[in-house]
N, C-alpha and C positions, 0 to 999 in steps of 0.2 A: 207653805213655803219654808224652805230651810234657810236659817240665818247663818251667815259666815262670820264667825267670831274672830277669825284671824285676818286682821286688816292691815297690820304693819309688820315689818320683819321681826321686831322685838316681841310681838304677840306670838308669832310662830315659835320663837325660841322659848317663850314662857310656857307654851303648850307642851313643849318637849321636856320641860324640867322634870327630873326624876326618871326619865326614860333613857334607853340606850341610844347613843348618837355616834355617828362617824364624823371625825374632824380631819379635814385634809389641810396640810400646812404648805406654805410657800416653798419649803425645802423638800417637798414631795413625800413627806412622811404622812402616814395615816394612823390616827389614834382613834380608839374605840373605847367608850366608857359611858357611865351614867352621868347625865348633865345635872350637876349640883347647883351651879350658880353662874351668872354672867352679869355684865354691866353694860352701859350705853356704848362703851368702846369695844364691846364683844370680848373683853377679857373674860376667860372662861375657866371654870373649875370642873374637872371630871373626877368621879370616884371610880374605883376599880378599873382604871385605865390600862390599856395595853397597846403596844405598837404593833401594827400589822404590816407585813410585806407580802405582796401577792396573795392576800387573803389568809395567810398563815400568821399565827402569833409569834412575833420575834422576841418580845420581852414584856413582862408585866411591870407596870409602873406605879400602881396604887392610886392615891389621890394626887392630882397634878393641877398646876395653874398654867394656862396657856395665854400668852399675850395676844390681844386681839389683832394687832397688825401682822401677826404671823399666820393668821387663819385665811385660807382661801374659801372654804365652805364648811358648813355644818349640815348634816343630813340625819334624819331619823333612820335607824337601822331597820 
């Protein structure tokens, strides 16, 4: 029997740490980068981040901090 180690939302984020994620914001921007850190408020740090529009890279941002209340969703790429 396979055990599911992802039981809570923060567990899922912790599992994605160090991996590439897509972050969609309330202002309809989409950011892609490597998930470096997050906290209980979902304040998030991405490394090698870039902003994408219609799947195309609009600009490279490097390491960025995103305030948790601006985030609509975080998904593994």
